[in-house]
N, CA, C, O and CB atoms as a CASP TS submission, in Angstrom:
PFRMAT TS
TARGET T0000
AUTHOR 0000-0000-0000
METHOD Language model
MODEL 1
PARENT N/A
ATOM      1  N   MET     1       8.018 -56.244 -97.297  1.00  0.00           N
ATOM      2  CA  MET     1       9.267 -56.855 -97.705  1.00  0.00           C
ATOM      3  C   MET     1       9.142 -57.409 -99.109  1.00  0.00           C
ATOM      4  O   MET     1       8.176 -58.112 -99.402  1.00  0.00           O
ATOM      5  CB  MET     1       9.676 -57.955 -96.729  1.00  0.00           C
ATOM      6  N   PRO     2      10.063 -57.122 -99.961  1.00  0.00           N
ATOM      7  CA  PRO     2      10.013 -57.663-101.315  1.00  0.00           C
ATOM      8  C   PRO     2      10.151 -59.181-101.297  1.00  0.00           C
ATOM      9  O   PRO     2      10.865 -59.749-100.472  1.00  0.00           O
ATOM     10  CB  PRO     2      11.113 -57.041-102.181  1.00  0.00           C
ATOM     11  N   GLY     3       9.462 -59.810-102.213  1.00  0.00           N
ATOM     12  CA  GLY     3       9.567 -61.250-102.350  1.00  0.00           C
ATOM     13  C   GLY     3       8.559 -62.034-101.529  1.00  0.00           C
ATOM     14  O   GLY     3       8.394 -63.235-101.739  1.00  0.00           O
ATOM     15  N   LEU     4       7.879 -61.371-100.594  1.00  0.00           N
ATOM     16  CA  LEU     4       6.878 -62.076 -99.799  1.00  0.00           C
ATOM     17  C   LEU     4       5.543 -62.062-100.523  1.00  0.00           C
ATOM     18  O   LEU     4       5.073 -61.016-100.972  1.00  0.00           O
ATOM     19  CB  LEU     4       6.740 -61.444 -98.400  1.00  0.00           C
ATOM     20  N   ALA     5       4.950 -63.217-100.628  1.00  0.00           N
ATOM     21  CA  ALA     5       3.655 -63.325-101.288  1.00  0.00           C
ATOM     22  C   ALA     5       2.542 -63.004-100.299  1.00  0.00           C
ATOM     23  O   ALA     5       2.642 -63.307 -99.110  1.00  0.00           O
ATOM     24  CB  ALA     5       3.459 -64.735-101.886  1.00  0.00           C
ATOM     25  N   ARG     6       1.488 -62.388-100.807  1.00  0.00           N
ATOM     26  CA  ARG     6       0.319 -62.113 -99.972  1.00  0.00           C
ATOM     27  C   ARG     6      -0.545 -63.357 -99.926  1.00  0.00           C
ATOM     28  O   ARG     6      -0.863 -63.931-100.968  1.00  0.00           O
ATOM     29  CB  ARG     6      -0.490 -60.895-100.509  1.00  0.00           C
ATOM     30  N   ASP     7      -0.922 -63.773 -98.747  1.00  0.00           N
ATOM     31  CA  ASP     7      -1.848 -64.878 -98.537  1.00  0.00           C
ATOM     32  C   ASP     7      -2.538 -64.623 -97.209  1.00  0.00           C
ATOM     33  O   ASP     7      -1.939 -64.789 -96.146  1.00  0.00           O
ATOM     34  CB  ASP     7      -1.116 -66.275 -98.555  1.00  0.00           C
ATOM     35  N   THR     8      -3.799 -64.220 -97.273  1.00  0.00           N
ATOM     36  CA  THR     8      -4.530 -63.874 -96.055  1.00  0.00           C
ATOM     37  C   THR     8      -4.998 -65.101 -95.282  1.00  0.00           C
ATOM     38  O   THR     8      -5.430 -64.986 -94.135  1.00  0.00           O
ATOM     39  CB  THR     8      -5.718 -63.011 -96.398  1.00  0.00           C
ATOM     40  N   GLY     9      -4.914 -66.277 -95.907  1.00  0.00           N
ATOM     41  CA  GLY     9      -5.543 -67.445 -95.292  1.00  0.00           C
ATOM     42  C   GLY     9      -7.052 -67.335 -95.502  1.00  0.00           C
ATOM     43  O   GLY     9      -7.541 -66.302 -95.958  1.00  0.00           O
ATOM     44  N   TRP    10      -7.769 -68.367 -95.182  1.00  0.00           N
ATOM     45  CA  TRP    10      -9.219 -68.375 -95.384  1.00  0.00           C
ATOM     46  C   TRP    10      -9.908 -67.574 -94.289  1.00  0.00           C
ATOM     47  O   TRP    10      -9.571 -67.697 -93.112  1.00  0.00           O
ATOM     48  CB  TRP    10      -9.759 -69.818 -95.410  1.00  0.00           C
ATOM     49  N   PHE    11     -10.885 -66.743 -94.689  1.00  0.00           N
ATOM     50  CA  PHE    11     -11.680 -65.998 -93.721  1.00  0.00           C
ATOM     51  C   PHE    11     -13.117 -65.949 -94.214  1.00  0.00           C
ATOM     52  O   PHE    11     -13.371 -66.017 -95.417  1.00  0.00           O
ATOM     53  CB  PHE    11     -11.114 -64.563 -93.505  1.00  0.00           C
ATOM     54  N   LYS    12     -14.062 -65.829 -93.273  1.00  0.00           N
ATOM     55  CA  LYS    12     -15.479 -65.761 -93.618  1.00  0.00           C
ATOM     56  C   LYS    12     -15.814 -64.390 -94.173  1.00  0.00           C
ATOM     57  O   LYS    12     -15.230 -63.375 -93.795  1.00  0.00           O
ATOM     58  CB  LYS    12     -16.357 -66.073 -92.396  1.00  0.00           C
ATOM     59  N   SER    13     -16.764 -64.398 -95.073  1.00  0.00           N
ATOM     60  CA  SER    13     -17.254 -63.150 -95.636  1.00  0.00           C
ATOM     61  C   SER    13     -17.806 -62.264 -94.529  1.00  0.00           C
ATOM     62  O   SER    13     -18.409 -62.754 -93.575  1.00  0.00           O
ATOM     63  CB  SER    13     -18.330 -63.418 -96.701  1.00  0.00           C
ATOM     64  N   SER    14     -17.602 -60.973 -94.658  1.00  0.00           N
ATOM     65  CA  SER    14     -18.167 -60.037 -93.681  1.00  0.00           C
ATOM     66  C   SER    14     -19.688 -59.993 -93.772  1.00  0.00           C
ATOM     67  O   SER    14     -20.348 -59.483 -92.867  1.00  0.00           O
ATOM     68  CB  SER    14     -17.591 -58.633 -93.893  1.00  0.00           C
ATOM     69  N   ARG    15     -20.244 -60.518 -94.847  1.00  0.00           N
ATOM     70  CA  ARG    15     -21.699 -60.564 -95.034  1.00  0.00           C
ATOM     71  C   ARG    15     -22.312 -61.838 -94.465  1.00  0.00           C
ATOM     72  O   ARG    15     -23.534 -61.985 -94.480  1.00  0.00           O
ATOM     73  CB  ARG    15     -22.041 -60.449 -96.512  1.00  0.00           C
ATOM     74  N   SER    16     -21.494 -62.764 -93.962  1.00  0.00           N
ATOM     75  CA  SER    16     -21.999 -64.002 -93.381  1.00  0.00           C
ATOM     76  C   SER    16     -22.495 -63.734 -91.968  1.00  0.00           C
ATOM     77  O   SER    16     -21.857 -63.009 -91.205  1.00  0.00           O
ATOM     78  CB  SER    16     -20.907 -65.096 -93.378  1.00  0.00           C
ATOM     79  N   ALA    17     -23.632 -64.320 -91.624  1.00  0.00           N
ATOM     80  CA  ALA    17     -24.163 -64.168 -90.270  1.00  0.00           C
ATOM     81  C   ALA    17     -23.313 -64.987 -89.299  1.00  0.00           C
ATOM     82  O   ALA    17     -22.905 -66.104 -89.616  1.00  0.00           O
ATOM     83  CB  ALA    17     -25.656 -64.610 -90.205  1.00  0.00           C
ATOM     84  N   ALA    18     -23.054 -64.439 -88.140  1.00  0.00           N
ATOM     85  CA  ALA    18     -22.175 -65.091 -87.161  1.00  0.00           C
ATOM     86  C   ALA    18     -22.689 -66.468 -86.739  1.00  0.00           C
ATOM     87  O   ALA    18     -21.892 -67.385 -86.538  1.00  0.00           O
ATOM     88  CB  ALA    18     -22.023 -64.208 -85.934  1.00  0.00           C
ATOM     89  N   ALA    19     -23.994 -66.626 -86.604  1.00  0.00           N
ATOM     90  CA  ALA    19     -24.560 -67.883 -86.120  1.00  0.00           C
ATOM     91  C   ALA    19     -24.979 -68.822 -87.250  1.00  0.00           C
ATOM     92  O   ALA    19     -25.576 -69.868 -86.994  1.00  0.00           O
ATOM     93  CB  ALA    19     -25.747 -67.599 -85.236  1.00  0.00           C
ATOM     94  N   SER    20     -24.680 -68.466 -88.468  1.00  0.00           N
ATOM     95  CA  SER    20     -25.122 -69.258 -89.616  1.00  0.00           C
ATOM     96  C   SER    20     -24.030 -70.197 -90.104  1.00  0.00           C
ATOM     97  O   SER    20     -22.841 -69.879 -90.064  1.00  0.00           O
ATOM     98  CB  SER    20     -25.561 -68.344 -90.751  1.00  0.00           C
ATOM     99  N   ASP    21     -24.476 -71.381 -90.572  1.00  0.00           N
ATOM    100  CA  ASP    21     -23.550 -72.329 -91.196  1.00  0.00           C
ATOM    101  C   ASP    21     -23.426 -72.073 -92.688  1.00  0.00           C
ATOM    102  O   ASP    21     -22.574 -72.677 -93.340  1.00  0.00           O
ATOM    103  CB  ASP    21     -24.007 -73.765 -90.951  1.00  0.00           C
ATOM    104  N   ASN    22     -24.249 -71.197 -93.246  1.00  0.00           N
ATOM    105  CA  ASN    22     -24.233 -70.890 -94.672  1.00  0.00           C
ATOM    106  C   ASN    22     -23.278 -69.744 -94.928  1.00  0.00           C
ATOM    107  O   ASN    22     -23.688 -68.588 -95.036  1.00  0.00           O
ATOM    108  CB  ASN    22     -25.646 -70.544 -95.183  1.00  0.00           C
ATOM    109  N   CYS    23     -22.006 -70.073 -95.024  1.00  0.00           N
ATOM    110  CA  CYS    23     -20.989 -69.037 -95.151  1.00  0.00           C
ATOM    111  C   CYS    23     -20.126 -69.245 -96.383  1.00  0.00           C
ATOM    112  O   CYS    23     -19.916 -70.362 -96.856  1.00  0.00           O
ATOM    113  CB  CYS    23     -20.120 -69.002 -93.913  1.00  0.00           C
ATOM    114  N   VAL    24     -19.649 -68.144 -96.867  1.00  0.00           N
ATOM    115  CA  VAL    24     -18.668 -68.145 -97.940  1.00  0.00           C
ATOM    116  C   VAL    24     -17.340 -67.749 -97.306  1.00  0.00           C
ATOM    117  O   VAL    24     -17.285 -66.834 -96.483  1.00  0.00           O
ATOM    118  CB  VAL    24     -19.076 -67.167 -99.119  1.00  0.00           C
ATOM    119  N   GLU    25     -16.277 -68.438 -97.690  1.00  0.00           N
ATOM    120  CA  GLU    25     -14.949 -68.082 -97.223  1.00  0.00           C
ATOM    121  C   GLU    25     -14.143 -67.566 -98.403  1.00  0.00           C
ATOM    122  O   GLU    25     -14.316 -68.012 -99.537  1.00  0.00           O
ATOM    123  CB  GLU    25     -14.245 -69.291 -96.551  1.00  0.00           C
ATOM    124  N   ALA    26     -13.270 -66.630 -98.119  1.00  0.00           N
ATOM    125  CA  ALA    26     -12.419 -66.054 -99.153  1.00  0.00           C
ATOM    126  C   ALA    26     -10.961 -66.137 -98.719  1.00  0.00           C
ATOM    127  O   ALA    26     -10.639 -66.228 -97.534  1.00  0.00           O
ATOM    128  CB  ALA    26     -12.821 -64.587 -99.445  1.00  0.00           C
ATOM    129  N   ARG    27     -10.103 -66.102 -99.715  1.00  0.00           N
ATOM    130  CA  ARG    27      -8.652 -66.102 -99.484  1.00  0.00           C
ATOM    131  C   ARG    27      -8.043 -65.182-100.533  1.00  0.00           C
ATOM    132  O   ARG    27      -8.231 -65.394-101.731  1.00  0.00           O
ATOM    133  CB  ARG    27      -8.034 -67.568 -99.562  1.00  0.00           C
ATOM    134  N   LEU    28      -7.317 -64.165-100.088  1.00  0.00           N
ATOM    135  CA  LEU    28      -6.702 -63.213-100.999  1.00  0.00           C
ATOM    136  C   LEU    28      -5.241 -63.579-101.203  1.00  0.00           C
ATOM    137  O   LEU    28      -4.474 -63.682-100.246  1.00  0.00           O
ATOM    138  CB  LEU    28      -6.835 -61.771-100.465  1.00  0.00           C
ATOM    139  N   LEU    29      -4.869 -63.773-102.452  1.00  0.00           N
ATOM    140  CA  LEU    29      -3.491 -64.061-102.821  1.00  0.00           C
ATOM    141  C   LEU    29      -2.959 -62.881-103.623  1.00  0.00           C
ATOM    142  O   LEU    29      -3.678 -61.899-103.813  1.00  0.00           O
ATOM    143  CB  LEU    29      -3.383 -65.393-103.634  1.00  0.00           C
ATOM    144  N   ASP    30      -1.727 -62.952-104.095  1.00  0.00           N
ATOM    145  CA  ASP    30      -1.120 -61.825-104.814  1.00  0.00           C
ATOM    146  C   ASP    30      -1.988 -61.301-105.958  1.00  0.00           C
ATOM    147  O   ASP    30      -2.300 -60.111-106.001  1.00  0.00           O
ATOM    148  CB  ASP    30       0.226 -62.236-105.358  1.00  0.00           C
ATOM    149  N   ASN    31      -2.373 -62.161-106.867  1.00  0.00           N
ATOM    150  CA  ASN    31      -3.109 -61.728-108.058  1.00  0.00           C
ATOM    151  C   ASN    31      -4.447 -62.417-108.232  1.00  0.00           C
ATOM    152  O   ASN    31      -5.091 -62.273-109.271  1.00  0.00           O
ATOM    153  CB  ASN    31      -2.283 -61.963-109.273  1.00  0.00           C
ATOM    154  N   THR    32      -4.870 -63.167-107.220  1.00  0.00           N
ATOM    155  CA  THR    32      -6.130 -63.902-107.327  1.00  0.00           C
ATOM    156  C   THR    32      -6.912 -63.833-106.025  1.00  0.00           C
ATOM    157  O   THR    32      -6.376 -63.513-104.964  1.00  0.00           O
ATOM    158  CB  THR    32      -5.870 -65.361-107.705  1.00  0.00           C
ATOM    159  N   VAL    33      -8.189 -64.142-106.142  1.00  0.00           N
ATOM    160  CA  VAL    33      -9.081 -64.285-104.995  1.00  0.00           C
ATOM    161  C   VAL    33      -9.705 -65.669-105.121  1.00  0.00           C
ATOM    162  O   VAL    33     -10.185 -66.044-106.190  1.00  0.00           O
ATOM    163  CB  VAL    33     -10.187 -63.135-104.944  1.00  0.00           C
ATOM    164  N   GLN    34      -9.697 -66.422-104.035  1.00  0.00           N
ATOM    165  CA  GLN    34     -10.309 -67.748-104.031  1.00  0.00           C
ATOM    166  C   GLN    34     -11.528 -67.711-103.121  1.00  0.00           C
ATOM    167  O   GLN    34     -11.520 -67.064-102.074  1.00  0.00           O
ATOM    168  CB  GLN    34      -9.295 -68.841-103.566  1.00  0.00           C
ATOM    169  N   ILE    35     -12.574 -68.417-103.538  1.00  0.00           N
ATOM    170  CA  ILE    35     -13.836 -68.473-102.819  1.00  0.00           C
ATOM    171  C   ILE    35     -14.231 -69.931-102.645  1.00  0.00           C
ATOM    172  O   ILE    35     -14.064 -70.735-103.562  1.00  0.00           O
ATOM    173  CB  ILE    35     -14.945 -67.678-103.564  1.00  0.00           C
ATOM    174  N   ARG    36     -14.759 -70.278-101.464  1.00  0.00           N
ATOM    175  CA  ARG    36     -15.236 -71.647-101.235  1.00  0.00           C
ATOM    176  C   ARG    36     -16.398 -71.635-100.249  1.00  0.00           C
ATOM    177  O   ARG    36     -16.641 -70.647 -99.556  1.00  0.00           O
ATOM    178  CB  ARG    36     -14.092 -72.549-100.708  1.00  0.00           C
ATOM    179  N   ASP    37     -17.102 -72.750-100.207  1.00  0.00           N
ATOM    180  CA  ASP    37     -18.207 -72.969 -99.279  1.00  0.00           C
ATOM    181  C   ASP    37     -17.624 -73.442 -97.955  1.00  0.00           C
ATOM    182  O   ASP    37     -16.901 -74.438 -97.927  1.00  0.00           O
ATOM    183  CB  ASP    37     -19.236 -74.006 -99.846  1.00  0.00           C
ATOM    184  N   SER    38     -17.918 -72.759 -96.869  1.00  0.00           N
ATOM    185  CA  SER    38     -17.340 -73.125 -95.576  1.00  0.00           C
ATOM    186  C   SER    38     -17.812 -74.486 -95.079  1.00  0.00           C
ATOM    187  O   SER    38     -17.113 -75.142 -94.307  1.00  0.00           O
ATOM    188  CB  SER    38     -17.677 -72.074 -94.551  1.00  0.00           C
ATOM    189  N   LYS    39     -19.007 -74.919 -95.523  1.00  0.00           N
ATOM    190  CA  LYS    39     -19.521 -76.232 -95.102  1.00  0.00           C
ATOM    191  C   LYS    39     -18.861 -77.364 -95.868  1.00  0.00           C
ATOM    192  O   LYS    39     -18.864 -78.502 -95.401  1.00  0.00           O
ATOM    193  CB  LYS    39     -21.032 -76.299 -95.293  1.00  0.00           C
ATOM    194  N   ALA    40     -18.304 -77.083 -97.018  1.00  0.00           N
ATOM    195  CA  ALA    40     -17.699 -78.116 -97.861  1.00  0.00           C
ATOM    196  C   ALA    40     -16.388 -77.600 -98.452  1.00  0.00           C
ATOM    197  O   ALA    40     -16.272 -77.467 -99.670  1.00  0.00           O
ATOM    198  CB  ALA    40     -18.674 -78.546 -98.992  1.00  0.00           C
ATOM    199  N   PRO    41     -15.411 -77.310 -97.611  1.00  0.00           N
ATOM    200  CA  PRO    41     -14.189 -76.679 -98.095  1.00  0.00           C
ATOM    201  C   PRO    41     -13.362 -77.533 -99.056  1.00  0.00           C
ATOM    202  O   PRO    41     -12.543 -77.007 -99.809  1.00  0.00           O
ATOM    203  CB  PRO    41     -13.348 -76.311 -96.940  1.00  0.00           C
ATOM    204  N   HIS    42     -13.576 -78.838 -99.029  1.00  0.00           N
ATOM    205  CA  HIS    42     -12.800 -79.724 -99.902  1.00  0.00           C
ATOM    206  C   HIS    42     -13.519 -80.032-101.219  1.00  0.00           C
ATOM    207  O   HIS    42     -13.016 -80.790-102.048  1.00  0.00           O
ATOM    208  CB  HIS    42     -12.495 -81.022 -99.177  1.00  0.00           C
ATOM    209  N   ASP    43     -14.696 -79.437-101.400  1.00  0.00           N
ATOM    210  CA  ASP    43     -15.465 -79.694-102.624  1.00  0.00           C
ATOM    211  C   ASP    43     -15.077 -78.816-103.792  1.00  0.00           C
ATOM    212  O   ASP    43     -15.620 -78.978-104.884  1.00  0.00           O
ATOM    213  CB  ASP    43     -16.912 -79.514-102.352  1.00  0.00           C
ATOM    214  N   GLY    44     -14.173 -77.911-103.600  1.00  0.00           N
ATOM    215  CA  GLY    44     -13.717 -77.080-104.708  1.00  0.00           C
ATOM    216  C   GLY    44     -13.590 -75.623-104.333  1.00  0.00           C
ATOM    217  O   GLY    44     -14.156 -75.149-103.348  1.00  0.00           O
ATOM    218  N   VAL    45     -12.834 -74.942-105.143  1.00  0.00           N
ATOM    219  CA  VAL    45     -12.541 -73.526-104.935  1.00  0.00           C
ATOM    220  C   VAL    45     -12.752 -72.810-106.260  1.00  0.00           C
ATOM    221  O   VAL    45     -12.338 -73.296-107.313  1.00  0.00           O
ATOM    222  CB  VAL    45     -11.080 -73.309-104.397  1.00  0.00           C
ATOM    223  N   LEU    46     -13.393 -71.665-106.201  1.00  0.00           N
ATOM    224  CA  LEU    46     -13.504 -70.798-107.370  1.00  0.00           C
ATOM    225  C   LEU    46     -12.369 -69.791-107.290  1.00  0.00           C
ATOM    226  O   LEU    46     -12.156 -69.174-106.246  1.00  0.00           O
ATOM    227  CB  LEU    46     -14.906 -70.081-107.438  1.00  0.00           C
ATOM    228  N   THR    47     -11.646 -69.623-108.379  1.00  0.00           N
ATOM    229  CA  THR    47     -10.522 -68.694-108.404  1.00  0.00           C
ATOM    230  C   THR    47     -10.784 -67.611-109.443  1.00  0.00           C
ATOM    231  O   THR    47     -11.133 -67.896-110.588  1.00  0.00           O
ATOM    232  CB  THR    47      -9.196 -69.436-108.707  1.00  0.00           C
ATOM    233  N   PHE    48     -10.610 -66.369-109.018  1.00  0.00           N
ATOM    234  CA  PHE    48     -10.821 -65.207-109.873  1.00  0.00           C
ATOM    235  C   PHE    48      -9.558 -64.356-109.882  1.00  0.00           C
ATOM    236  O   PHE    48      -8.835 -64.300-108.887  1.00  0.00           O
ATOM    237  CB  PHE    48     -12.041 -64.376-109.394  1.00  0.00           C
ATOM    238  N   SER    49      -9.294 -63.699-111.001  1.00  0.00           N
ATOM    239  CA  SER    49      -8.207 -62.719-110.997  1.00  0.00           C
ATOM    240  C   SER    49      -8.647 -61.551-110.106  1.00  0.00           C
ATOM    241  O   SER    49      -9.841 -61.342-109.892  1.00  0.00           O
ATOM    242  CB  SER    49      -7.859 -62.229-112.468  1.00  0.00           C
ATOM    243  N   SER    50      -7.692 -60.808-109.599  1.00  0.00           N
ATOM    244  CA  SER    50      -8.022 -59.650-108.763  1.00  0.00           C
ATOM    245  C   SER    50      -8.859 -58.636-109.536  1.00  0.00           C
ATOM    246  O   SER    50      -9.762 -58.015-108.975  1.00  0.00           O
ATOM    247  CB  SER    50      -6.741 -58.985-108.240  1.00  0.00           C
ATOM    248  N   VAL    51      -8.563 -58.470-110.807  1.00  0.00           N
ATOM    249  CA  VAL    51      -9.318 -57.532-111.656  1.00  0.00           C
ATOM    250  C   VAL    51     -10.756 -58.002-111.831  1.00  0.00           C
ATOM    251  O   VAL    51     -11.689 -57.208-111.709  1.00  0.00           O
ATOM    252  CB  VAL    51      -8.641 -57.381-113.037  1.00  0.00           C
ATOM    253  N   ALA    52     -10.940 -59.287-112.117  1.00  0.00           N
ATOM    254  CA  ALA    52     -12.292 -59.833-112.294  1.00  0.00           C
ATOM    255  C   ALA    52     -13.087 -59.729-110.998  1.00  0.00           C
ATOM    256  O   ALA    52     -14.273 -59.399-111.028  1.00  0.00           O
ATOM    257  CB  ALA    52     -12.228 -61.302-112.760  1.00  0.00           C
ATOM    258  N   TRP    53     -12.452 -60.005-109.860  1.00  0.00           N
ATOM    259  CA  TRP    53     -13.142 -59.934-108.571  1.00  0.00           C
ATOM    260  C   TRP    53     -13.559 -58.497-108.261  1.00  0.00           C
ATOM    261  O   TRP    53     -14.678 -58.264-107.803  1.00  0.00           O
ATOM    262  CB  TRP    53     -12.242 -60.482-107.447  1.00  0.00           C
ATOM    263  N   SER    54     -12.684 -57.549-108.502  1.00  0.00           N
ATOM    264  CA  SER    54     -13.020 -56.137-108.281  1.00  0.00           C
ATOM    265  C   SER    54     -14.183 -55.701-109.155  1.00  0.00           C
ATOM    266  O   SER    54     -15.071 -54.976-108.706  1.00  0.00           O
ATOM    267  CB  SER    54     -11.808 -55.250-108.553  1.00  0.00           C
ATOM    268  N   SER    55     -14.174 -56.144-110.403  1.00  0.00           N
ATOM    269  CA  SER    55     -15.269 -55.828-111.320  1.00  0.00           C
ATOM    270  C   SER    55     -16.587 -56.428-110.831  1.00  0.00           C
ATOM    271  O   SER    55     -17.627 -55.771-110.874  1.00  0.00           O
ATOM    272  CB  SER    55     -14.948 -56.340-112.732  1.00  0.00           C
ATOM    273  N   PHE    56     -16.539 -57.666-110.371  1.00  0.00           N
ATOM    274  CA  PHE    56     -17.726 -58.347-109.835  1.00  0.00           C
ATOM    275  C   PHE    56     -18.279 -57.574-108.638  1.00  0.00           C
ATOM    276  O   PHE    56     -19.482 -57.318-108.574  1.00  0.00           O
ATOM    277  CB  PHE    56     -17.385 -59.806-109.424  1.00  0.00           C
ATOM    278  N   LEU    57     -17.424 -57.205-107.700  1.00  0.00           N
ATOM    279  CA  LEU    57     -17.879 -56.470-106.512  1.00  0.00           C
ATOM    280  C   LEU    57     -18.459 -55.110-106.888  1.00  0.00           C
ATOM    281  O   LEU    57     -19.462 -54.683-106.316  1.00  0.00           O
ATOM    282  CB  LEU    57     -16.721 -56.286-105.521  1.00  0.00           C
ATOM    283  N   SER    58     -17.837 -54.433-107.840  1.00  0.00           N
ATOM    284  CA  SER    58     -18.349 -53.139-108.289  1.00  0.00           C
ATOM    285  C   SER    58     -19.727 -53.270-108.897  1.00  0.00           C
ATOM    286  O   SER    58     -20.590 -52.421-108.674  1.00  0.00           O
ATOM    287  CB  SER    58     -17.403 -52.513-109.293  1.00  0.00           C
ATOM    288  N   SER    59     -19.942 -54.332-109.670  1.00  0.00           N
ATOM    289  CA  SER    59     -21.262 -54.523-110.291  1.00  0.00           C
ATOM    290  C   SER    59     -22.316 -54.847-109.243  1.00  0.00           C
ATOM    291  O   SER    59     -23.475 -54.468-109.411  1.00  0.00           O
ATOM    292  CB  SER    59     -21.207 -55.643-111.342  1.00  0.00           C
ATOM    293  N   LEU    60     -21.950 -55.538-108.165  1.00  0.00           N
ATOM    294  CA  LEU    60     -22.905 -55.810-107.090  1.00  0.00           C
ATOM    295  C   LEU    60     -23.310 -54.537-106.357  1.00  0.00           C
ATOM    296  O   LEU    60     -24.460 -54.383-105.947  1.00  0.00           O
ATOM    297  CB  LEU    60     -22.316 -56.807-106.103  1.00  0.00           C
ATOM    298  N   LYS    61     -22.370 -53.645-106.201  1.00  0.00           N
ATOM    299  CA  LYS    61     -22.631 -52.403-105.467  1.00  0.00           C
ATOM    300  C   LYS    61     -23.405 -51.383-106.297  1.00  0.00           C
ATOM    301  O   LYS    61     -24.018 -50.466-105.751  1.00  0.00           O
ATOM    302  CB  LYS    61     -21.325 -51.791-105.007  1.00  0.00           C
ATOM    303  N   ALA    62     -23.375 -51.547-107.623  1.00  0.00           N
ATOM    304  CA  ALA    62     -24.028 -50.572-108.512  1.00  0.00           C
ATOM    305  C   ALA    62     -25.536 -50.693-108.488  1.00  0.00           C
ATOM    306  O   ALA    62     -26.227 -49.945-109.181  1.00  0.00           O
ATOM    307  CB  ALA    62     -23.535 -50.743-109.933  1.00  0.00           C
TER
END
């Protein structure tokens, strides 16, 4: 539907171990990706443009 913004809500990284407290959470928005520490969600959020995040992931996979 036009006009609806994308917001996935916070979710744990697929690379996080199920039984571990050391997790990264991500949130996908229209043009940005937000990352935070699941143990300290109120301590801050890193925000990346979608382009910068894609570039970062590509460099990790290379």
